[in-house]
Every structure is written in C-alpha cells, then in structure tokens.
FITIBA-572077 format. One record per residue (C-alpha): residue in one letter; x, y, z; residue number from 1. Coordinates in steps of 0.5 Angstrom, whole numbers. Example, Ala and Ser with C-alpha at 12.3 -4.5 7.8 and 13.67 -1.06 7.14 Angstrom:
2
[atom 'A', [25, -9, 16], 1]
[atom 'S', [27, -2, 14], 2]
***
This chain:
372
[atom 'M', [-126, 88, 171], 1]
[atom 'K', [-126, 89, 163], 2]
[atom 'Y', [-132, 90, 159], 3]
[atom 'Y', [-133, 89, 152], 4]
[atom 'I', [-139, 92, 149], 5]
[atom 'I', [-142, 92, 142], 6]
[atom 'A', [-147, 97, 139], 7]
[atom 'G', [-148, 97, 132], 8]
[atom 'E', [-152, 104, 131], 9]
[atom 'A', [-153, 111, 133], 10]
[atom 'S', [-158, 110, 139], 11]
[atom 'G', [-154, 104, 141], 12]
[atom 'D', [-148, 109, 142], 13]
[atom 'L', [-152, 114, 146], 14]
[atom 'H', [-154, 108, 151], 15]
[atom 'G', [-148, 105, 151], 16]
[atom 'A', [-144, 111, 153], 17]
[atom 'N', [-149, 112, 159], 18]
[atom 'L', [-148, 105, 161], 19]
[atom 'I', [-140, 106, 160], 20]
[atom 'R', [-140, 112, 165], 21]
[atom 'A', [-145, 108, 170], 22]
[atom 'L', [-140, 103, 170], 23]
[atom 'K', [-134, 107, 171], 24]
[atom 'A', [-138, 110, 177], 25]
[atom 'R', [-139, 103, 180], 26]
[atom 'D', [-132, 100, 178], 27]
[atom 'A', [-127, 105, 178], 28]
[atom 'Q', [-122, 100, 175], 29]
[atom 'A', [-127, 98, 169], 30]
[atom 'E', [-123, 97, 163], 31]
[atom 'I', [-128, 98, 157], 32]
[atom 'R', [-127, 96, 150], 33]
[atom 'C', [-132, 97, 145], 34]
[atom 'W', [-135, 97, 138], 35]
[atom 'G', [-140, 104, 138], 36]
[atom 'G', [-139, 111, 136], 37]
[atom 'D', [-136, 118, 138], 38]
[atom 'L', [-140, 118, 145], 39]
[atom 'M', [-138, 111, 147], 40]
[atom 'Q', [-131, 113, 146], 41]
[atom 'A', [-132, 120, 149], 42]
[atom 'A', [-135, 116, 155], 43]
[atom 'G', [-128, 113, 156], 44]
[atom 'A', [-128, 106, 152], 45]
[atom 'Q', [-123, 104, 147], 46]
[atom 'L', [-127, 104, 140], 47]
[atom 'V', [-125, 98, 136], 48]
[atom 'K', [-130, 100, 130], 49]
[atom 'H', [-135, 105, 129], 50]
[atom 'Y', [-142, 104, 127], 51]
[atom 'K', [-142, 108, 121], 52]
[atom 'E', [-138, 102, 118], 53]
[atom 'M', [-144, 97, 120], 54]
[atom 'A', [-150, 100, 118], 55]
[atom 'F', [-154, 96, 113], 56]
[atom 'M', [-161, 97, 112], 57]
[atom 'G', [-166, 93, 110], 58]
[atom 'F', [-166, 85, 107], 59]
[atom 'L', [-163, 87, 100], 60]
[atom 'E', [-158, 92, 103], 61]
[atom 'V', [-156, 86, 108], 62]
[atom 'L', [-155, 81, 103], 63]
[atom 'S', [-151, 85, 99], 64]
[atom 'N', [-146, 87, 104], 65]
[atom 'L', [-145, 79, 107], 66]
[atom 'G', [-138, 79, 106], 67]
[atom 'T', [-136, 85, 110], 68]
[atom 'I', [-141, 83, 115], 69]
[atom 'Y', [-138, 76, 116], 70]
[atom 'K', [-131, 79, 116], 71]
[atom 'N', [-133, 84, 122], 72]
[atom 'I', [-136, 78, 125], 73]
[atom 'K', [-129, 74, 125], 74]
[atom 'F', [-125, 80, 127], 75]
[atom 'C', [-130, 81, 133], 76]
[atom 'K', [-129, 74, 135], 77]
[atom 'S', [-121, 75, 135], 78]
[atom 'D', [-121, 82, 138], 79]
[atom 'I', [-125, 79, 144], 80]
[atom 'E', [-120, 73, 145], 81]
[atom 'R', [-114, 78, 145], 82]
[atom 'F', [-118, 83, 150], 83]
[atom 'T', [-121, 77, 155], 84]
[atom 'P', [-126, 81, 158], 85]
[atom 'D', [-129, 79, 165], 86]
[atom 'A', [-136, 80, 161], 87]
[atom 'I', [-139, 82, 154], 88]
[atom 'I', [-145, 87, 154], 89]
[atom 'F', [-149, 87, 147], 90]
[atom 'I', [-154, 93, 146], 91]
[atom 'D', [-159, 91, 141], 92]
[atom 'Y', [-156, 90, 134], 93]
[atom 'S', [-159, 83, 134], 94]
[atom 'G', [-157, 80, 127], 95]
[atom 'F', [-149, 81, 129], 96]
[atom 'N', [-150, 81, 137], 97]
[atom 'L', [-153, 74, 137], 98]
[atom 'R', [-148, 71, 133], 99]
[atom 'I', [-143, 73, 137], 100]
[atom 'A', [-146, 71, 143], 101]
[atom 'K', [-147, 64, 141], 102]
[atom 'W', [-139, 63, 140], 103]
[atom 'A', [-138, 68, 146], 104]
[atom 'K', [-142, 63, 151], 105]
[atom 'Q', [-139, 57, 148], 106]
[atom 'K', [-132, 60, 149], 107]
[atom 'G', [-134, 61, 157], 108]
[atom 'F', [-135, 69, 157], 109]
[atom 'R', [-140, 72, 161], 110]
[atom 'T', [-146, 75, 156], 111]
[atom 'N', [-150, 80, 158], 112]
[atom 'Y', [-156, 84, 153], 113]
[atom 'Y', [-158, 91, 155], 114]
[atom 'I', [-164, 93, 150], 115]
[atom 'S', [-167, 87, 148], 116]
[atom 'P', [-167, 84, 141], 117]
[atom 'Q', [-175, 86, 138], 118]
[atom 'I', [-176, 79, 138], 119]
[atom 'W', [-183, 81, 140], 120]
[atom 'A', [-184, 84, 133], 121]
[atom 'S', [-181, 79, 129], 122]
[atom 'R', [-178, 72, 129], 123]
[atom 'E', [-180, 70, 136], 124]
[atom 'G', [-176, 64, 135], 125]
[atom 'R', [-170, 67, 137], 126]
[atom 'I', [-172, 66, 144], 127]
[atom 'E', [-169, 59, 144], 128]
[atom 'K', [-162, 63, 142], 129]
[atom 'I', [-163, 68, 148], 130]
[atom 'K', [-164, 62, 153], 131]
[atom 'R', [-158, 58, 151], 132]
[atom 'D', [-153, 64, 150], 133]
[atom 'I', [-155, 70, 154], 134]
[atom 'D', [-154, 70, 162], 135]
[atom 'A', [-157, 76, 164], 136]
[atom 'M', [-162, 80, 160], 137]
[atom 'Y', [-164, 88, 161], 138]
[atom 'V', [-170, 90, 158], 139]
[atom 'I', [-172, 97, 157], 140]
[atom 'L', [-180, 97, 155], 141]
[atom 'P', [-185, 95, 160], 142]
[atom 'F', [-188, 90, 156], 143]
[atom 'E', [-182, 86, 155], 144]
[atom 'K', [-182, 84, 162], 145]
[atom 'E', [-188, 81, 161], 146]
[atom 'F', [-186, 78, 154], 147]
[atom 'Y', [-180, 74, 157], 148]
[atom 'E', [-182, 71, 163], 149]
[atom 'E', [-190, 70, 162], 150]
[atom 'K', [-189, 67, 155], 151]
[atom 'H', [-183, 65, 155], 152]
[atom 'N', [-180, 63, 162], 153]
[atom 'F', [-174, 67, 161], 154]
[atom 'P', [-172, 72, 167], 155]
[atom 'V', [-171, 78, 165], 156]
[atom 'R', [-169, 85, 169], 157]
[atom 'F', [-173, 92, 167], 158]
[atom 'V', [-169, 98, 168], 159]
[atom 'G', [-173, 103, 165], 160]
[atom 'H', [-172, 107, 159], 161]
[atom 'P', [-164, 110, 158], 162]
[atom 'L', [-168, 115, 154], 163]
[atom 'L', [-170, 118, 160], 164]
[atom 'D', [-163, 118, 163], 165]
[atom 'A', [-161, 122, 157], 166]
[atom 'L', [-166, 127, 157], 167]
[atom 'D', [-165, 128, 165], 168]
[atom 'N', [-158, 130, 164], 169]
[atom 'R', [-159, 135, 158], 170]
[atom 'P', [-157, 142, 160], 171]
[atom 'T', [-162, 148, 159], 172]
[atom 'L', [-162, 150, 152], 173]
[atom 'N', [-162, 158, 150], 174]
[atom 'E', [-167, 158, 144], 175]
[atom 'R', [-166, 164, 142], 176]
[atom 'N', [-158, 163, 141], 177]
[atom 'F', [-159, 156, 138], 178]
[atom 'R', [-164, 159, 133], 179]
[atom 'K', [-158, 164, 131], 180]
[atom 'E', [-153, 159, 131], 181]
[atom 'N', [-157, 155, 126], 182]
[atom 'K', [-159, 161, 122], 183]
[atom 'L', [-167, 159, 124], 184]
[atom 'D', [-172, 164, 123], 185]
[atom 'S', [-173, 167, 130], 186]
[atom 'E', [-180, 167, 131], 187]
[atom 'K', [-184, 161, 126], 188]
[atom 'R', [-186, 155, 130], 189]
[atom 'I', [-182, 150, 128], 190]
[atom 'I', [-183, 143, 125], 191]
[atom 'A', [-178, 138, 126], 192]
[atom 'L', [-176, 133, 121], 193]
[atom 'L', [-173, 126, 123], 194]
[atom 'P', [-171, 122, 117], 195]
[atom 'G', [-167, 117, 120], 196]
[atom 'S', [-160, 116, 120], 197]
[atom 'R', [-158, 111, 114], 198]
[atom 'Q', [-156, 114, 107], 199]
[atom 'Q', [-161, 111, 103], 200]
[atom 'E', [-167, 111, 108], 201]
[atom 'V', [-166, 119, 109], 202]
[atom 'E', [-166, 120, 101], 203]
[atom 'K', [-173, 117, 101], 204]
[atom 'M', [-176, 120, 107], 205]
[atom 'L', [-174, 127, 106], 206]
[atom 'T', [-176, 127, 99], 207]
[atom 'L', [-183, 126, 102], 208]
[atom 'M', [-183, 130, 108], 209]
[atom 'L', [-181, 136, 104], 210]
[atom 'S', [-187, 135, 99], 211]
[atom 'V', [-191, 138, 104], 212]
[atom 'V', [-187, 145, 106], 213]
[atom 'R', [-192, 149, 101], 214]
[atom 'D', [-198, 147, 105], 215]
[atom 'F', [-195, 150, 112], 216]
[atom 'S', [-192, 157, 110], 217]
[atom 'N', [-193, 159, 117], 218]
[atom 'Y', [-188, 154, 120], 219]
[atom 'E', [-181, 153, 119], 220]
[atom 'F', [-179, 146, 117], 221]
[atom 'V', [-172, 144, 120], 222]
[atom 'I', [-168, 137, 118], 223]
[atom 'A', [-165, 134, 124], 224]
[atom 'G', [-158, 132, 121], 225]
[atom 'A', [-155, 125, 123], 226]
[atom 'P', [-148, 124, 126], 227]
[atom 'S', [-147, 119, 121], 228]
[atom 'L', [-148, 123, 115], 229]
[atom 'D', [-144, 129, 112], 230]
[atom 'R', [-147, 136, 112], 231]
[atom 'D', [-146, 136, 104], 232]
[atom 'F', [-151, 130, 103], 233]
[atom 'Y', [-157, 134, 106], 234]
[atom 'T', [-155, 140, 101], 235]
[atom 'P', [-160, 138, 96], 236]
[atom 'F', [-165, 138, 101], 237]
[atom 'L', [-164, 146, 103], 238]
[atom 'D', [-166, 150, 97], 239]
[atom 'N', [-172, 152, 100], 240]
[atom 'P', [-172, 158, 104], 241]
[atom 'N', [-177, 155, 109], 242]
[atom 'V', [-173, 149, 110], 243]
[atom 'G', [-167, 150, 115], 244]
[atom 'F', [-162, 145, 117], 245]
[atom 'V', [-159, 143, 124], 246]
[atom 'A', [-153, 138, 125], 247]
[atom 'N', [-152, 133, 130], 248]
[atom 'R', [-157, 136, 135], 249]
[atom 'T', [-163, 133, 135], 250]
[atom 'Y', [-165, 133, 142], 251]
[atom 'D', [-164, 141, 142], 252]
[atom 'L', [-169, 142, 136], 253]
[atom 'L', [-174, 137, 139], 254]
[atom 'S', [-174, 141, 145], 255]
[atom 'I', [-176, 148, 141], 256]
[atom 'A', [-181, 144, 136], 257]
[atom 'H', [-188, 145, 135], 258]
[atom 'A', [-189, 138, 131], 259]
[atom 'A', [-185, 133, 127], 260]
[atom 'L', [-185, 128, 122], 261]
[atom 'V', [-181, 122, 124], 262]
[atom 'T', [-179, 116, 121], 263]
[atom 'S', [-181, 110, 125], 264]
[atom 'G', [-176, 107, 130], 265]
[atom 'T', [-173, 110, 137], 266]
[atom 'A', [-174, 117, 134], 267]
[atom 'T', [-181, 116, 135], 268]
[atom 'L', [-180, 115, 142], 269]
[atom 'E', [-175, 121, 143], 270]
[atom 'T', [-180, 125, 140], 271]
[atom 'A', [-186, 123, 145], 272]
[atom 'L', [-181, 124, 151], 273]
[atom 'F', [-180, 131, 149], 274]
[atom 'K', [-188, 132, 148], 275]
[atom 'V', [-188, 134, 141], 276]
[atom 'P', [-194, 132, 137], 277]
[atom 'Q', [-192, 128, 131], 278]
[atom 'V', [-193, 123, 125], 279]
[atom 'V', [-190, 117, 124], 280]
[atom 'C', [-187, 115, 117], 281]
[atom 'Y', [-184, 109, 114], 282]
[atom 'R', [-183, 106, 107], 283]
[atom 'A', [-178, 101, 105], 284]
[atom 'N', [-176, 98, 98], 285]
[atom 'W', [-182, 94, 95], 286]
[atom 'V', [-178, 87, 96], 287]
[atom 'S', [-176, 89, 104], 288]
[atom 'Y', [-183, 91, 105], 289]
[atom 'Q', [-186, 85, 103], 290]
[atom 'I', [-181, 80, 107], 291]
[atom 'A', [-182, 85, 113], 292]
[atom 'K', [-190, 84, 113], 293]
[atom 'R', [-190, 77, 113], 294]
[atom 'I', [-185, 76, 119], 295]
[atom 'I', [-187, 82, 123], 296]
[atom 'T', [-193, 81, 128], 297]
[atom 'L', [-195, 87, 131], 298]
[atom 'D', [-201, 92, 130], 299]
[atom 'Y', [-196, 98, 130], 300]
[atom 'I', [-189, 100, 128], 301]
[atom 'S', [-188, 105, 133], 302]
[atom 'L', [-186, 105, 140], 303]
[atom 'V', [-190, 110, 142], 304]
[atom 'N', [-196, 106, 140], 305]
[atom 'L', [-193, 99, 142], 306]
[atom 'I', [-192, 101, 149], 307]
[atom 'M', [-199, 105, 150], 308]
[atom 'R', [-202, 99, 146], 309]
[atom 'K', [-207, 104, 142], 310]
[atom 'E', [-206, 108, 137], 311]
[atom 'V', [-203, 115, 140], 312]
[atom 'V', [-199, 117, 134], 313]
[atom 'R', [-201, 116, 126], 314]
[atom 'E', [-197, 112, 123], 315]
[atom 'L', [-197, 112, 115], 316]
[atom 'I', [-194, 106, 112], 317]
[atom 'Q', [-191, 104, 105], 318]
[atom 'N', [-197, 106, 100], 319]
[atom 'E', [-201, 111, 105], 320]
[atom 'L', [-194, 115, 106], 321]
[atom 'T', [-197, 120, 101], 322]
[atom 'T', [-196, 128, 100], 323]
[atom 'E', [-204, 128, 101], 324]
[atom 'N', [-204, 124, 107], 325]
[atom 'L', [-198, 127, 111], 326]
[atom 'S', [-201, 134, 109], 327]
[atom 'S', [-207, 132, 112], 328]
[atom 'E', [-204, 129, 118], 329]
[atom 'L', [-200, 134, 120], 330]
[atom 'S', [-205, 139, 120], 331]
[atom 'K', [-209, 135, 125], 332]
[atom 'I', [-203, 136, 130], 333]
[atom 'V', [-201, 143, 129], 334]
[atom 'T', [-207, 145, 133], 335]
[atom 'G', [-214, 143, 135], 336]
[atom 'E', [-216, 137, 139], 337]
[atom 'H', [-212, 131, 136], 338]
[atom 'R', [-206, 135, 139], 339]
[atom 'E', [-208, 136, 145], 340]
[atom 'R', [-210, 129, 146], 341]
[atom 'Q', [-203, 126, 144], 342]
[atom 'L', [-200, 131, 149], 343]
[atom 'E', [-204, 128, 154], 344]
[atom 'D', [-203, 121, 152], 345]
[atom 'Y', [-195, 122, 152], 346]
[atom 'E', [-196, 124, 160], 347]
[atom 'T', [-199, 117, 161], 348]
[atom 'L', [-193, 114, 157], 349]
[atom 'I', [-188, 117, 161], 350]
[atom 'Q', [-190, 114, 167], 351]
[atom 'K', [-190, 107, 164], 352]
[atom 'L', [-183, 108, 162], 353]
[atom 'G', [-181, 107, 170], 354]
[atom 'G', [-177, 114, 171], 355]
[atom 'P', [-169, 115, 170], 356]
[atom 'G', [-164, 110, 172], 357]
[atom 'A', [-163, 105, 167], 358]
[atom 'S', [-156, 106, 166], 359]
[atom 'R', [-155, 106, 173], 360]
[atom 'K', [-159, 100, 175], 361]
[atom 'A', [-156, 96, 169], 362]
[atom 'A', [-149, 97, 171], 363]
[atom 'E', [-150, 95, 178], 364]
[atom 'Y', [-153, 89, 176], 365]
[atom 'I', [-147, 87, 171], 366]
[atom 'V', [-142, 89, 176], 367]
[atom 'K', [-145, 85, 182], 368]
[atom 'Q', [-146, 79, 177], 369]
[atom 'T', [-139, 79, 174], 370]
[atom 'A', [-136, 80, 181], 371]
[atom 'E', [-139, 74, 184], 372]
***
C-alpha cells in the first residue's frame, strides 16, 4: 500500500522514521512518500520537503512567513493527489496538518493522526476539526486518552510514547571515546545545554544558559547542536574554555550528562527518560508570550510536569528566567535532596508512559485499518 506522511519538525522526523520502519516491517510492499527530514529519508521514505524549510516559531514568525506557508500547503495538496496514497499519516505539526486533513477528508483520503496536536494545552475548540477530518487518532501521552474519550467522546488509541522506542534501540555508548571525539574534558561532570532547534530560539536561550558558566567551574557545559543548524552558527558561543559542543548527538550527550538546562518542549521528556535532573527554560518575544499566555490553559509547560500532574522539574518562564534564578535552580539539582527527588519521580514517569512499542502498535493499526 501507499502511505503519505507529514512531519514538520526534528522530533517528528525521529518518530516518523521509527514509524516508517514499523510500516515496512508490517507491509513489505509499502511505498512511502513524506515531508520530514534526513531520518525519515534514511528509513526508506521518498522525501518531498525537508522540515528545515518549514520551521517557523512563534506567532510573529508565522505571520511574516504566511506566503511560504500557503505555497507549501498548495504544493502538498497537489503532491498528494499525484501520489494517490491509500492512507495519509499526520505527525503533530498541527497548524499545517489540520489544514491538509480538512482537504484530504473532503477528497476521500483516509486520514490518520500519530502524535496528537496539543489541543489540551490551547485552542481546545480544534477538537471539532479533528472529529470531522481525522479517521483514526493514535495518542502517546497517558492523559490524552482520557481527554479525548471522556471529555470529548472521540475514540483514540494510546500506543505509548515513541521516545521509549528510540531509547530502547540505542547502542551502548563508549563514553571515553565520545569525550575524546568531541574534545570534551575527560573527567569533569557534564551539564548539558539543550537550547532548542530553531535559530532565533537558540540564540536567545544559549545566551541565558551560558551566563551561569562562571558559577560552576567544576563542571563542563556542553551545547547540544541541533541538526537544523550549521556548526558555524554556534561558534560565537564557544569562546569559553569550559564550554564544549556536540553536533547532532543529543541522546549520546544526555546519556553521560549529570544535569541539564533544557528549553521547553519534547527535550524535557527526553532528558527525563535519560534520568538527567533538569531545569526547564522558556522565553519568547513579548508579543508572542502575551498571546500564548491568553490561550494556553495549562498549569505547567513541560511534558514531565504535565504527565506527572505536579512540579517535578522547575520551570523558569519569561521574566523568571534570569541568570540568578538559573544558577540557584541548577545548584539544587547537581547534588542534594532536590536531585534525588527528581530522579525518583522520573521512575514513576517512565512507568506511566506504557513501555516501548509505540511505533509498532501504531503501524499495526494503520496497516490493518487501511487494508479493510
């Protein structure tokens, strides 16, 4: 059968790649065309457009790129019609995907959503579009099943979180070689810096994160370089001898990190699954933040706290994100009872996520229902 998959970000590329492998294992004749990235292409899909061409962050950035976005939507529709897939699979990226889903449903294509839009966080009214335009929804967070089925009477399947698959399939890292290859200190404990993947976001967050380096001279701070950005972009941030850099190997870095400063997003959950104590950081431009504050209805911004329904990791948001606060909160998790408590909560978090197999379960459902 033929599958058309649309992912618009780095995390979607990772989960899309695992899904593609699972689809091919289940359907030996699978022909897959995708919007995504290098990982999805390497997994065996024909890449139509790279997510690097679609990554616009924040309300103002989206508004200034509306022309490009509409061109992408138009091209995507025509490409789907030429390919005539048996099933379309949307991965997160709701602003784009829900527009395509509406059109696709009207055209008679079977629509699947793997990794739900975060309508439980903002603009809950989008549930009506999902009910109208999506044939099957596969959710990855335990509270999402309750949200959809009990609150909105829309049946979904909880398949577990795909990050567990990504971690389960990782080879063992040789830490000594890793440090040597990346010119890291051979002995100092590492504080990982995960500033995000979009250029404007990384510039803002790295400046703040690096402002605490002088307070932790016994540790080495290591920046996790995003695959969407060239190494040259990071050069201005590497003038301190106590700051290292690792390109495109965030998971390897987390596997040996002692603590981390993490920009809000999927990375907060990734860090928790590697059992690395963290401080969550978030700051947007003033206009974007004011808009977001009025439409987001959550008590927390990190997936760790949302899943656990309590504050497990400290969140420093907007004006709270200062050098003084960062230094204070980081000092609490490099040693002591705050660190131990966070690690204990991580164990409970992992149990709530349902174990590995999300990609396999989603693929089985999609193939079965498409074949019917």
